[in-house]
ZAKE-903574 format. One record per residue (C-alpha): residue in one letter; x, z negated, y. Coordinates in steps of 0.25 Angstrom, whole numbers, padded with zeros to 4 digits, always signed. Example, Ala and Ser with C-alpha at 12.3 -4.5 7.8 and 13.67 -1.06 7.14 Angstrom:
BEGIN
A+0049-0031-0018/S+0055-0029-0004/
# end
This chain:
BEGIN
M-0548+0545-0057/A-0537+0551-0065/S-0531+0564-0059/K-0533+0577-0068/V-0522+0580-0077/L-0517+0594-0074/K-0511+0603-0085/E-0500+0613-0083/F-0503+0628-0087/T-0495+0640-0088/R-0500+0652-0080/E-0503+0659-0093/E-0512+0648-0097/V-0519+0649-0084/A-0521+0664-0086/Q-0529+0661-0099/H-0540+0655-0091/K-0545+0668-0085/T-0560+0669-0088/A-0573+0666-0080/N-0575+0654-0090/N-0561+0649-0090/L-0554+0652-0076/W-0541+0646-0071/I-0533+0650-0059/I-0520+0646-0053/I-0518+0641-0038/D-0504+0637-0034/T-0500+0633-0049/K-0512+0625-0050/V-0522+0629-0061/Y-0537+0629-0058/D-0549+0630-0068/V-0559+0637-0059/T-0569+0641-0071/R-0581+0633-0065/F-0576+0633-0051/K-0577+0648-0049/D-0592+0648-0049/L-0592+0638-0038/H-0581+0645-0030/P-0586+0647-0015/G-0580+0662-0016/G-0587+0665-0029/A-0583+0666-0043/S-0579+0680-0043/I-0565+0678-0037/F-0561+0669-0049/L-0564+0681-0059/E-0555+0691-0053/D-0543+0695-0062/D-0532+0690-0053/V-0539+0676-0053/L-0543+0673-0067/G-0532+0664-0073/K-0522+0668-0062/D-0514+0662-0050/V-0523+0664-0038/T-0515+0656-0028/E-0513+0667-0018/T-0528+0671-0019/F-0532+0656-0017/Y-0523+0654-0005/G-0529+0667+0001/L-0543+0661+0001/H-0541+0646+0001/R-0534+0635+0008/H-0525+0626+0000/E-0534+0614+0003/V-0545+0620-0006/L-0537+0617-0018/L-0536+0602-0014/K-0551+0600-0014/P-0556+0591-0025/Q-0566+0602-0030/Y-0555+0612-0032/A-0543+0603-0036/R-0551+0598-0048/L-0551+0613-0053/Q-0536+0612-0056/V-0533+0611-0070/G-0518+0612-0070/T-0505+0618-0064/I-0496+0629-0068/K-0484+0624-0077/G-0471+0624-0070/E-0475+0629-0057/Q-0476+0621-0043/S-0486+0623-0032/Q-0482+0634-0022/I-0492+0630-0011/N-0486+0621+0000/A-0497+0612+0004/R-0495+0602+0015/E-0496+0588+0010/P-0504+0578+0018/G-0495+0573+0030/G-0485+0584+0027/L-0479+0595+0036/S-0482+0610+0034/K-0471+0619+0030/V-0477+0631+0036/P-0469+0636+0048/Y-0474+0632+0062/A-0485+0623+0055/E-0478+0611+0061/P-0471+0609+0074/T-0456+0610+0073/W-0454+0595+0074/L-0460+0594+0061/S-0454+0606+0055/E-0442+0605+0045/G-0429+0609+0052/Y-0434+0608+0066/Y-0431+0597+0077/S-0438+0591+0089/P-0433+0583+0101/Y-0447+0576+0102/F-0451+0570+0089/K-0445+0558+0082/E-0445+0552+0068/S-0457+0544+0072/H-0465+0556+0076/R-0462+0563+0062/K-0466+0550+0055/Y-0479+0549+0063/Q-0482+0564+0061/A-0481+0563+0046/A-0490+0551+0046/V-0501+0556+0055/R-0501+0570+0048/K-0503+0562+0034/F-0514+0554+0041/V-0521+0567+0047/D-0520+0574+0033/E-0525+0563+0025/V-0535+0556+0034/V-0539+0565+0046/F-0539+0579+0040/P-0550+0577+0029/D-0559+0570+0039/A-0557+0581+0049/Q-0561+0592+0040/A-0573+0585+0035/R-0578+0581+0049/E-0575+0595+0055/E-0584+0600+0045/D-0596+0590+0046/G-0594+0587+0061/K-0595+0572+0060/R-0585+0563+0068/P-0572+0560+0061/S-0573+0549+0051/Q-0572+0535+0055/S-0562+0533+0043/V-0552+0542+0050/F-0553+0535+0064/D-0551+0522+0056/A-0538+0527+0049/M-0533+0533+0063/A-0536+0519+0069/Q-0528+0512+0058/L-0516+0520+0061/E-0518+0519+0077/L-0520+0534+0077/I-0531+0533+0087/A-0523+0525+0096/M-0511+0535+0095/R-0520+0547+0098/M-0521+0541+0112/G-0506+0543+0114/P-0494+0533+0117/G-0498+0521+0126/K-0502+0506+0127/H-0514+0508+0118/L-0504+0509+0106/K-0497+0496+0109/G-0498+0486+0097/R-0504+0496+0088/T-0498+0500+0074/L-0497+0515+0075/F-0498+0522+0061/G-0494+0510+0054/G-0482+0508+0062/L-0477+0522+0061/V-0475+0523+0076/K-0474+0511+0086/P-0483+0511+0098/E-0471+0512+0108/E-0465+0524+0100/F-0478+0532+0100/D-0477+0544+0109/Y-0484+0557+0113/F-0477+0564+0101/H-0483+0554+0092/E-0496+0557+0098/M-0494+0572+0098/I-0492+0571+0083/L-0505+0563+0081/H-0513+0574+0089/E-0507+0585+0081/E-0508+0579+0068/F-0523+0576+0070/A-0525+0590+0075/R-0521+0596+0061/V-0534+0593+0055/H-0540+0607+0058/A-0552+0601+0064/R-0553+0602+0079/G-0566+0594+0081/Y-0561+0583+0072/V-0548+0582+0080/D-0557+0579+0092/G-0566+0570+0084/I-0555+0561+0079/G-0553+0555+0092/G-0552+0566+0103/G-0561+0558+0111/S-0553+0545+0110/C-0540+0552+0114/I-0546+0556+0128/G-0557+0545+0129/L-0549+0533+0127/P-0537+0535+0136/P-0545+0533+0149/V-0549+0519+0143/L-0535+0516+0139/N-0529+0519+0152/F-0541+0516+0162/G-0550+0506+0155/R-0552+0492+0159/P-0544+0482+0149/E-0557+0477+0143/I-0562+0491+0141/Q-0549+0495+0134/A-0549+0482+0125/R-0563+0486+0120/V-0563+0501+0119/V-0548+0505+0115/P-0547+0497+0102/E-0561+0502+0098/V-0557+0517+0100/L-0543+0516+0094/S-0548+0509+0082/G-0557+0521+0079/K-0570+0512+0080/K-0575+0518+0093/F-0573+0532+0100/I-0572+0536+0114/C-0572+0550+0121/L-0569+0556+0134/A-0582+0561+0141/I-0578+0569+0154/S-0583+0583+0152/E-0597+0587+0155/A-0606+0600+0155/F-0604+0601+0170/A-0589+0597+0170/G-0578+0600+0161/S-0564+0600+0167/D-0571+0597+0181/V-0571+0582+0180/Q-0575+0581+0194/G-0588+0589+0191/L-0593+0578+0181/R-0608+0574+0182/T-0608+0562+0174/T-0610+0550+0183/A-0608+0535+0183/K-0615+0527+0194/K-0613+0512+0195/T-0624+0502+0194/E-0628+0494+0206/D-0620+0482+0201/G-0608+0491+0199/K-0606+0486+0185/H-0610+0498+0177/W-0609+0514+0178/I-0622+0522+0175/V-0617+0535+0168/N-0625+0548+0168/G-0621+0562+0164/T-0616+0570+0152/K-0603+0574+0145/K-0600+0586+0136/W-0590+0590+0126/I-0585+0575+0124/T-0576+0574+0111/N-0580+0562+0102/G-0592+0559+0111/T-0602+0559+0100/F-0596+0548+0093/S-0589+0540+0104/D-0592+0526+0108/Y-0585+0527+0122/F-0585+0538+0132/T-0574+0539+0143/V-0583+0546+0153/G-0580+0554+0166/C-0591+0551+0177/K-0594+0554+0191/T-0595+0541+0200/E-0596+0538+0215/K-0581+0538+0216/G-0579+0550+0207/F-0575+0553+0193/T-0574+0540+0185/V-0571+0538+0170/I-0580+0528+0162/L-0580+0523+0148/I-0594+0523+0142/E-0598+0517+0129/R-0609+0524+0121/S-0621+0517+0125/E-0636+0519+0130/G-0637+0532+0138/L-0625+0539+0132/E-0628+0549+0122/T-0619+0560+0115/K-0623+0573+0108/V-0614+0582+0099/I-0609+0595+0105/K-0607+0605+0095/T-0595+0613+0098/A-0586+0623+0090/Y-0579+0612+0083/S-0584+0601+0075/T-0593+0590+0080/T-0583+0580+0074/A-0577+0580+0088/G-0589+0573+0093/T-0591+0582+0105/A-0602+0576+0113/Y-0612+0578+0125/I-0614+0565+0131/T-0625+0560+0140/F-0625+0548+0149/D-0638+0543+0153/N-0637+0530+0162/V-0626+0525+0153/K-0622+0511+0159/V-0607+0508+0158/P-0599+0496+0164/V-0591+0499+0176/E-0579+0492+0168/N-0579+0505+0159/T-0574+0513+0171/L-0560+0519+0167/G-0551+0519+0179/K-0556+0518+0193/E-0570+0524+0197/G-0567+0538+0203/Q-0554+0540+0197/G-0558+0545+0183/V-0550+0558+0185/Y-0537+0549+0183/V-0543+0543+0171/M-0545+0557+0165/L-0532+0563+0169/S-0524+0552+0163/N-0528+0557+0149/F-0529+0572+0151/N-0514+0575+0149/H-0514+0567+0136/E-0528+0573+0131/R-0523+0587+0133/W-0509+0585+0127/G-0516+0579+0115/M-0524+0592+0114/C-0511+0600+0115/C-0506+0592+0103/S-0518+0596+0094/G-0518+0610+0099/A-0503+0612+0096/V-0504+0608+0082/T-0517+0615+0078/Q-0511+0628+0083/R-0499+0625+0073/L-0509+0623+0062/I-0515+0636+0064/V-0502+0643+0063/E-0499+0636+0050/E-0513+0641+0045/C-0510+0655+0049/L-0495+0655+0043/K-0501+0650+0030/W-0512+0660+0029/T-0504+0672+0033/A-0494+0669+0022/Q-0504+0667+0011/R-0515+0677+0015/K-0512+0692+0010/A-0518+0704+0017/F-0515+0718+0013/G-0506+0713+0002/K-0497+0704+0011/P-0497+0691+0017/L-0504+0691+0031/N-0491+0686+0037/S-0484+0699+0033/L-0492+0706+0045/A-0486+0707+0058/V-0499+0705+0066/I-0501+0691+0058/R-0486+0687+0061/S-0488+0690+0076/K-0500+0681+0076/L-0492+0670+0069/A-0481+0671+0078/D-0490+0669+0090/M-0496+0657+0084/I-0483+0651+0080/A-0478+0653+0094/R-0490+0646+0101/A-0489+0634+0091/E-0474+0632+0094/S-0475+0634+0109/V-0487+0624+0110/Q-0479+0614+0102/S-0467+0614+0110/W-0474+0613+0123/L-0482+0601+0118/E-0470+0594+0113/N-0463+0595+0126/V-0476+0590+0134/T-0476+0578+0124/F-0462+0575+0126/Q-0465+0575+0141/M-0476+0565+0139/N-0467+0556+0131/N-0458+0555+0143/M-0467+0554+0154/D-0476+0543+0159/Y-0490+0545+0162/K-0489+0549+0177/Q-0478+0559+0173/Q-0487+0565+0163/S-0498+0566+0173/E-0489+0573+0183/L-0481+0582+0174/L-0489+0585+0161/A-0504+0588+0165/G-0500+0602+0168/P-0491+0605+0156/I-0501+0599+0147/G-0513+0607+0152/L-0504+0620+0151/L-0500+0616+0137/K-0515+0613+0132/M-0519+0627+0138/Y-0507+0633+0131/I-0510+0627+0118/T-0525+0630+0118/R-0523+0644+0122/N-0513+0646+0111/A-0522+0639+0101/Q-0533+0649+0103/D-0524+0661+0102/T-0519+0655+0089/A-0533+0653+0084/Q-0536+0667+0086/D-0524+0672+0079/A-0526+0663+0067/V-0541+0669+0066/Q-0535+0683+0065/I-0525+0679+0055/F-0535+0672+0046/G-0546+0683+0048/G-0560+0679+0043/R-0554+0666+0038/G-0551+0662+0052/I-0565+0661+0056/T-0570+0654+0043/K-0573+0639+0044/T-0568+0638+0029/G-0557+0642+0020/M-0543+0647+0024/G-0545+0649+0039/R-0554+0637+0042/F-0544+0630+0050/I-0542+0643+0058/E-0557+0645+0061/H-0557+0630+0065/Y-0546+0632+0075/H-0551+0645+0081/R-0564+0638+0083/T-0560+0625+0089/V-0547+0629+0096/P-0554+0632+0109/Y-0557+0617+0111/D-0543+0613+0115/S-0544+0624+0126/I-0555+0616+0132/L-0554+0602+0128/G-0545+0593+0138/G-0546+0604+0148/A-0548+0619+0147/E-0536+0628+0146/D-0538+0635+0159/V-0539+0621+0166/L-0527+0615+0160/G-0519+0628+0162/D-0523+0627+0177/L-0519+0613+0177/G-0505+0615+0172/V-0503+0627+0182/R-0508+0619+0194/Q-0499+0607+0191/A-0487+0617+0190/I-0491+0623+0204/R-0492+0610+0210/N-0478+0607+0206/I-0472+0620+0211/P-0461+0617+0221/K-0465+0620+0235/N-0452+0628+0237/A-0453+0636+0224/R-0451+0651+0226/L-0448+0663+0218/
# end
C-alpha cells in the first residue's frame, strides 16, 4: 500500500481550521485533522474545543498528558495530514537500537565523552545489536504479553535461538563452543561476563518485569545444573532442546514450608526396589516458568540427604498458576508430584550432594539479577528526568523545584553507585576461575544484590512522588513508574531475600578477619 502523501502548511493556514466541524491541531510541527476523532477521544471532546486548542500548536499540552509513543500508533498516525512548512521536529525520540541522550539514562561507558577500562569495541557492537533486537522484536511482545498474561510468544524464542541468545544468557562456557553468536558478531571464545551483562541489561529494558522472567528466567537457573552435573546422555538430549527454544526448563527448589531453608524441604524421592527409578512426592511453590516447562530441576530429600533430580513433565506431575502482583506471563507455578517415576540416571551430581549442585549457580543467578536491577533503576531515572522537564506546575517545570531536584539527585547517585560496583564485580568474574569466584565473590555478590534491591525500592517510592497520581496509574504517562513500583519488590526476594544475602556477605567477611586484627 502506498504511503499517504503529506502536504506542507503554514501556521496561518492551520489556524483557519478552528471550528468543531473543521478542527486541526499542531503537535511538534506535524498537522493533525482531529475533526472526527474528537468525539472518540478517551478524555472527551471538550478538551479540543477550548480556545487555546482550536487550530493551535498544542505540543506542550499534549506532552503534559501523553507519551510520545501515542503518536506512533496507527490509529493516531493516520490522523496526520501534513507538516509545518520550513520547520523541523523538535522532539528527540530515541530510534530503535539507539542510545538515549538524556543524562544518566545510559551507563557512562555508553555516554558520549566518557571512558571505561572494562568495555571493548566488541562490547559496543554487541550492545548496539542486542538493543536493536530488543526494541524491534522483544519490546512489542513484552508489552502485549504483560497485558494479557500469556507466555512469551514462540516467535520470540525462535528469533532468540536463531541468534544463540538463549545460549548466551547462560554465560561464558563450553556450551557456546561451535555456535555462531549473533551472526558471528562475537566469537564463543571472546564472549565474557561483560557481554552477558549487556544481554541481561538490554532484555530488562522492556518495562515488563513478569515478561523478563517469562522469557527464560527458568532456563537461566534450571539448565546450568544439567550443563554442569548431568550425565552426557542427558545433556545431549536436553541441552539442545532448551537452547533451541523448543522446550523449556525451570528450577524447582522453593516450597511452602521451605524457602531459603533448603534443608527443610519436604519433597521426597525414594528409590524403587530394583534401584532403577526414583518415586517423587511433594510440592513446590513460586516456580518461575513452571506452568509451561517441559523439564524441572527439582530439589528432593533422599536417604542420603538433599539431592537434585531432573524430572520431565509426565504422569503425576501437575502445575497450577500462582497469581502474583506481576503478570502471569512469568509462568509462576505451584507444582505437585504424585508418585512421579523418574530414572535414576536423571540424578544431577551425586545423591546427597545437591547443595553443591545448587551453590554452583547461586552466584551467577544473583549476579544476573543484579544486572537487570541496575539498568531498571536507570530507566526510572530517565523517565523522571524527562517528566520533570516537560511537566509544569505553578507555571514552572517540575525540575525548578528544589524538593524534586533533591529526589533526582538521590536517584542518580543510587544508579551510578550500583553500576560501578556491578562493573567491578563483573571484572573480577572475568579474571577468576570458578573456585576463586566461589571463595571470594559469594559475599560481595550477596551484598551487591541487597544494595541494589534496597536502592530500587527507594527509587520506586521517589518516582511515584514525582509522578503523583500518574505514578499509580497503569496506563498513560506514568505506566512504567506504576509497573516498577508494583514489581520491584520481586528482586528483593527472588534469588535470596535481602536480609539473608546481606547476612551471607557479612558472615563471609567475619570468617576472613585476621585472627590478630585489633583496633
